C-alpha positions as CSV (number, residue, x, y, z in Angstrom):
1,M,0.0,0.0,-0.1
2,F,1.0,3.7,-0.1
3,P,2.0,5.1,3.3
4,G,-1.0,6.2,5.3
5,N,-3.1,3.0,4.7
6,T,-4.7,4.3,1.6
7,G,-5.5,0.8,0.4
8,I,-3.6,1.1,-2.9
9,T,-1.7,-2.0,-3.7
10,T,1.3,-2.8,-5.9
11,P,2.4,-6.1,-7.2
12,I,5.4,-8.1,-6.2
13,G,8.1,-7.9,-8.9
14,C,7.9,-4.3,-9.8
15,G,11.3,-3.8,-8.3
16,A,12.6,-5.5,-11.5
17,L,11.5,-2.6,-13.7
18,Q,14.5,-0.8,-15.0
19,A,14.6,3.1,-15.6
20,G,17.2,2.8,-18.4
21,P,20.8,3.7,-18.8
22,M,22.5,7.2,-18.1
23,L,25.3,8.9,-20.0
24,R,26.9,9.2,-16.5
25,Q,26.2,6.1,-14.4
26,T,24.9,6.1,-10.8
27,D,23.3,3.4,-8.8
28,G,19.6,3.3,-9.8
29,P,16.6,3.1,-7.4
30,K,14.5,0.1,-6.6
31,L,11.0,0.9,-7.7
32,M,8.8,-1.6,-5.8
33,T,9.8,-4.5,-3.8
34,A,6.7,-5.7,-2.0
35,S,3.1,-5.7,-2.4
36,R,2.2,-4.1,0.7
37,G,5.3,-1.9,1.3
38,P,5.5,2.0,0.7
39,L,6.7,3.4,-2.7
40,S,10.5,3.2,-2.7
41,A,12.3,6.6,-3.1
42,V,13.6,7.5,-6.5
43,E,17.0,9.0,-6.5
44,R,17.0,12.7,-7.0
45,V,19.1,14.3,-9.8
46,T,21.1,17.4,-8.5
47,V,20.8,20.4,-10.9
48,D,23.5,22.8,-9.9
49,P,23.2,26.3,-11.7
50,V,26.8,27.0,-11.1
51,A,27.9,23.8,-12.7
52,I,25.6,24.4,-15.6
53,A,27.0,27.9,-16.1
54,A,30.4,26.4,-16.8
55,F,29.1,24.1,-19.5
56,T,31.0,24.4,-22.8
57,R,29.4,21.6,-24.9
58,E,25.9,20.7,-25.7
59,W,26.8,17.2,-24.6
60,D,27.1,18.3,-21.2
61,F,23.4,19.4,-21.4
62,M,22.7,15.9,-22.8
63,V,24.3,14.2,-19.9
64,L,22.2,16.2,-17.4
65,A,19.0,15.8,-19.6
66,S,19.5,12.0,-19.7
67,E,19.8,11.8,-15.9
68,L,16.7,13.7,-15.4
69,L,14.7,11.6,-17.9
70,R,16.0,8.5,-16.2
71,E,14.5,9.9,-12.9
72,V,11.3,10.6,-14.7
73,T,11.4,7.0,-16.2
74,S,11.6,5.7,-12.6
75,Y,8.5,7.6,-11.6
76,V,6.6,6.2,-14.6
77,G,7.6,2.7,-13.4
78,V,6.5,3.6,-9.9
79,A,3.1,4.6,-11.2
80,A,2.8,1.7,-13.6
81,C,3.0,-0.7,-10.4
82,V,0.0,0.9,-8.7
83,L,-3.2,-1.4,-8.9
84,G,-5.5,0.8,-7.1
85,S,-7.7,-0.8,-4.3
86,A,-7.8,-4.2,-5.9
87,P,-5.2,-6.9,-6.3
88,A,-5.2,-6.5,-10.1
89,W,-6.6,-4.3,-12.8
90,T,-9.8,-5.0,-14.6
91,R,-9.5,-5.3,-18.4
92,D,-10.5,-1.7,-18.9
93,Q,-8.1,-0.5,-16.3
94,A,-5.3,-2.6,-17.9
95,A,-5.8,-0.7,-21.2
96,V,-4.5,2.3,-19.4
97,G,-2.2,0.6,-17.0
98,G,-0.5,-1.4,-19.8
99,N,0.2,1.8,-21.6
100,M,2.0,3.0,-18.6
101,V,4.2,-0.1,-18.6
102,R,4.8,0.4,-22.1
103,L,5.8,3.9,-21.6
104,S,8.4,3.1,-19.0
105,K,9.9,0.5,-21.6
106,L,9.9,2.9,-24.3
107,L,11.6,5.7,-22.4
108,S,14.1,3.1,-21.2
109,A,14.9,2.0,-24.8
110,F,14.9,5.7,-25.8
111,L,17.6,6.5,-23.1
112,D,19.6,3.5,-24.3
113,Q,19.8,4.7,-27.9
114,T,20.5,8.3,-26.7
115,V,23.3,7.0,-24.6
116,Q,24.7,5.2,-27.8
117,K,24.5,8.6,-29.7
118,K,22.0,7.2,-32.2
119,M,19.6,9.8,-33.1
120,E,17.8,8.0,-35.9
121,T,16.5,5.3,-33.5
122,S,16.0,7.4,-30.5
123,T,13.8,9.7,-32.7
124,I,11.7,6.7,-33.6
125,L,11.3,5.7,-29.9
126,S,10.5,9.2,-28.8
127,R,7.6,9.4,-31.3
128,L,6.3,6.1,-30.0
129,A,6.6,7.3,-26.3
130,F,4.7,10.4,-27.1
131,E,1.9,8.4,-28.9
132,T,1.8,6.3,-25.7
133,I,1.5,9.3,-23.5
134,V,-1.4,10.6,-25.7
135,N,-3.3,7.2,-25.5
136,V,-2.9,7.2,-21.6
137,R,-4.3,10.6,-21.3
138,Y,-7.0,10.3,-23.8
139,L,-8.2,6.9,-22.4
140,I,-8.2,8.5,-18.9
141,A,-10.0,11.8,-20.1
142,D,-12.9,9.9,-21.8
143,F,-12.7,6.5,-19.8
144,S,-15.6,4.3,-20.6
145,P,-16.3,0.7,-21.5
146,E,-17.2,1.8,-24.9
147,L,-13.9,3.7,-25.5
148,V,-11.9,0.8,-24.2
149,N,-13.9,-1.5,-26.4
150,S,-13.1,0.6,-29.4
151,F,-9.3,0.6,-28.4
152,V,-9.2,-3.1,-28.0
153,R,-11.3,-4.0,-31.0
154,H,-9.2,-1.8,-33.3
155,S,-6.1,-3.7,-32.1
156,L,-7.7,-7.1,-33.3
157,K,-8.0,-6.2,-36.9
158,H,-4.9,-8.1,-37.9
159,E,-6.2,-11.1,-35.9
160,R,-9.4,-11.1,-37.6
161,R,-7.8,-10.8,-41.0
162,L,-5.3,-13.5,-40.3
163,H,-8.2,-15.7,-39.0
164,D,-10.2,-15.2,-42.1
165,T,-7.4,-16.0,-44.4
166,I,-6.6,-19.2,-42.4
167,Q,-10.2,-20.4,-42.5
168,A,-10.4,-19.7,-46.3
169,N,-7.3,-21.8,-46.8
170,I,-8.7,-24.7,-44.8
171,R,-12.0,-24.6,-46.8
172,E,-9.9,-24.6,-50.1
173,R,-8.2,-27.7,-48.7
174,G,-11.4,-29.4,-48.1
175,G,-11.4,-29.0,-44.3
176,E,-7.8,-30.3,-43.5
177,V,-6.2,-28.2,-40.9
178,L,-2.4,-28.0,-40.7
179,H,-0.7,-28.0,-37.3
180,I,0.7,-24.5,-37.7
181,E,-2.8,-23.3,-38.7
182,K,-4.3,-24.9,-35.5
183,R,-1.6,-23.2,-33.4
184,M,-2.3,-20.0,-35.1
185,L,-6.0,-20.2,-34.6
186,N,-5.7,-21.0,-30.9
187,S,-3.5,-18.0,-30.4
188,I,-5.9,-15.8,-32.1
189,D,-8.8,-17.1,-30.2
190,R,-6.9,-16.7,-27.0
191,A,-6.1,-13.0,-27.8
192,A,-9.8,-12.4,-28.5
193,R,-10.9,-14.1,-25.2
194,I,-8.5,-12.3,-23.0
195,A,-9.6,-9.1,-24.9
196,G,-13.2,-9.7,-24.1
197,I,-14.1,-9.2,-27.8
198,A,-15.9,-11.4,-30.1
199,L,-13.7,-11.8,-33.1
200,D,-16.7,-11.6,-35.6
201,S,-17.5,-8.1,-34.1
202,V,-14.3,-6.8,-35.6
203,D,-15.4,-4.9,-38.7
204,L,-12.7,-5.0,-41.4
205,K,-14.4,-2.4,-43.3
206,D,-14.3,0.2,-40.7
207,R,-11.3,2.5,-41.3
208,A,-11.8,5.0,-38.4
209,P,-9.2,5.1,-35.8
210,W,-10.0,3.9,-32.4
211,G,-12.0,6.3,-30.3
212,G,-13.0,8.1,-33.7
213,K,-10.0,10.5,-33.6
214,D,-6.5,10.1,-35.1
215,L,-3.3,10.8,-33.0
216,R,-3.3,14.6,-33.8
217,Q,-7.0,14.9,-32.9
218,K,-6.5,12.8,-29.6
219,A,-3.4,15.1,-28.7
220,A,-5.6,18.1,-29.2
221,A,-8.4,16.6,-27.0
222,V,-6.0,16.4,-24.0
223,G,-4.2,19.7,-24.6
224,L,-1.1,18.3,-26.3
225,E,-1.7,19.6,-29.8
226,Q,1.3,22.0,-29.6
227,P,3.8,19.4,-28.6
228,Y,2.5,17.3,-31.4
229,L,2.8,20.1,-34.1
230,A,6.2,21.4,-32.7
231,V,8.1,18.3,-31.9
232,F,6.5,14.9,-32.4
233,G,4.3,15.2,-35.4
234,G,7.1,15.4,-37.9
235,M,8.7,12.4,-36.4
236,S,6.3,10.2,-38.2
237,H,8.7,10.6,-41.1
238,N,11.4,8.7,-39.0
239,V,8.9,6.0,-37.9
240,H,7.8,5.2,-41.5
241,G,11.0,5.9,-43.3
242,S,9.8,8.7,-45.7
243,W,11.9,10.8,-48.0
244,H,12.4,13.4,-45.4
245,D,13.9,10.7,-43.1
246,L,16.3,9.5,-45.8
247,Y,17.4,13.0,-46.6
248,Q,17.7,14.0,-42.8
249,F,19.6,10.9,-41.7
250,H,20.6,8.3,-44.4
251,L,21.9,10.4,-47.3
252,E,24.5,12.9,-48.2
253,T,24.0,15.4,-50.9
254,D,25.7,17.9,-53.0
255,E,22.4,19.8,-53.2
256,V,22.4,19.8,-57.1
257,G,21.0,16.3,-57.5
258,A,23.8,13.9,-56.5
259,F,23.4,11.6,-53.5
260,T,25.6,9.1,-51.7
261,P,25.0,6.9,-48.6
262,N,25.5,8.3,-45.0
263,L,26.1,5.4,-42.5
264,D,27.1,7.8,-39.8
265,W,24.6,8.1,-36.8
266,G,23.2,11.4,-36.1
267,R,23.9,13.3,-32.8
268,P,21.0,13.3,-30.3
269,R,20.1,16.7,-28.8
270,P,18.6,17.6,-25.4
271,Q,15.3,19.1,-26.5
272,P,13.3,15.9,-27.0
273,L,14.5,14.7,-23.6
274,F,13.1,17.8,-21.8
275,A,9.8,17.5,-23.8
276,L,9.3,13.8,-23.0
277,G,10.1,14.5,-19.4
278,H,7.4,17.0,-18.9
279,L,4.8,15.0,-20.9
280,A,5.6,11.7,-19.1
281,L,5.3,13.4,-15.6
282,S,1.8,14.6,-16.7
283,A,0.9,11.1,-17.6
284,V,2.3,9.8,-14.2
285,A,0.1,12.4,-12.3
286,E,-3.0,11.7,-14.3
287,F,-2.6,7.9,-14.1
288,L,-2.1,8.0,-10.3
289,I,-5.3,10.0,-9.9
290,F,-7.1,7.7,-12.3
291,I,-6.2,4.4,-10.5
292,G,-5.8,5.6,-6.9
293,G,-7.5,9.1,-6.4
294,E,-6.0,12.1,-5.0
295,A,-4.5,9.9,-2.1
296,A,-2.3,8.3,-4.7
297,V,-0.9,11.3,-6.4
298,D,-0.5,13.0,-2.9
299,Q,2.3,10.6,-2.2
300,L,4.3,11.9,-5.2
301,R,3.0,15.5,-5.8
302,R,5.8,17.3,-4.3
303,Q,8.6,15.0,-6.0
304,L,6.9,15.5,-9.4
305,R,6.6,19.2,-9.2
306,D,10.2,19.3,-7.9
307,L,11.4,17.2,-10.9
308,G,9.4,19.2,-13.4
309,A,11.0,22.4,-12.1
310,R,14.5,21.0,-12.5
311,I,13.7,20.0,-16.0
312,T,12.5,23.3,-16.9
313,S,15.5,25.1,-15.2
314,V,18.0,23.0,-17.5
315,D,15.9,23.4,-20.5
316,E,16.1,27.3,-20.0
317,A,19.7,27.2,-19.4
318,H,20.3,25.1,-22.6
319,E,18.2,27.7,-24.7
320,S,20.4,30.4,-23.1
321,Y,23.5,28.4,-24.2
322,L,22.3,28.2,-27.8
323,S,21.1,31.9,-28.0
324,G,24.4,33.2,-29.0
325,K,25.3,30.3,-31.6
326,T,24.2,29.8,-35.2
327,W,24.2,26.7,-37.4
328,P,26.1,24.3,-37.5
329,A,27.2,25.1,-34.0
330,I,23.6,24.5,-32.6
């Protein structure tokens, strides 16, 4: 439980969640170690304005930004372990809680690729993390069985299509079922059963996104349209491998029509880490209220606000550092 006997439980095994690597290594916190123990403390990253004023490279900001995002990721893991007043989530709660677990893993993977100075893959992961944050907040904002059913049913379209293809092949074969087909059909049936959705209710002709809104519209509905437009919307290029992604990361050009391959990795920059940090903290706070009420978020409210303030201070110092520079120094 949370301290104070709030009746909010966390599962055994959450201590195994990892917050991800840092550019400068320190011992990480244990997130959860017992189903009825208090939330373990998360190590606080020190932000020293005097030390920041002496930074001479943008990578100095990257080191500090990665440490702060690792702290954020730890809090995401803490929140993802909160079950509410029951010993397990319902399916509808799991649609939100599972996204929190997904977010903790995506942020950890994002930090891993950032530490390795691989901007191309870290960019893809940051876009996926943003979409997960939007999904968490949108599901919470309009939480209902109908919305969760839409979310779950939409995810079963591939299974319905695969199921229909296998059944058609079986009919063409005169009813003979191959061993691999039996295994695949059992797997599909299990997925539908756990989802609580009848597979024949999945309409393959319905092209609408789940919840009736695309990602930009969902982001706008929860107050995240500006981050979507300014930072994360354009990253769909990197997820899908559009021409812009090739031009940005994978090709060299003389700008008059000749191209050569570029196998070097791009250099990550701090801005996405600051943005993801703030957005993930908002998801943590909203999820804690959703699953445990004000009593849950009260346990971490001061720490979350303090962490957000530290991220803002480093972000502002970084902008000040960039103010006197021009391309390609920035």
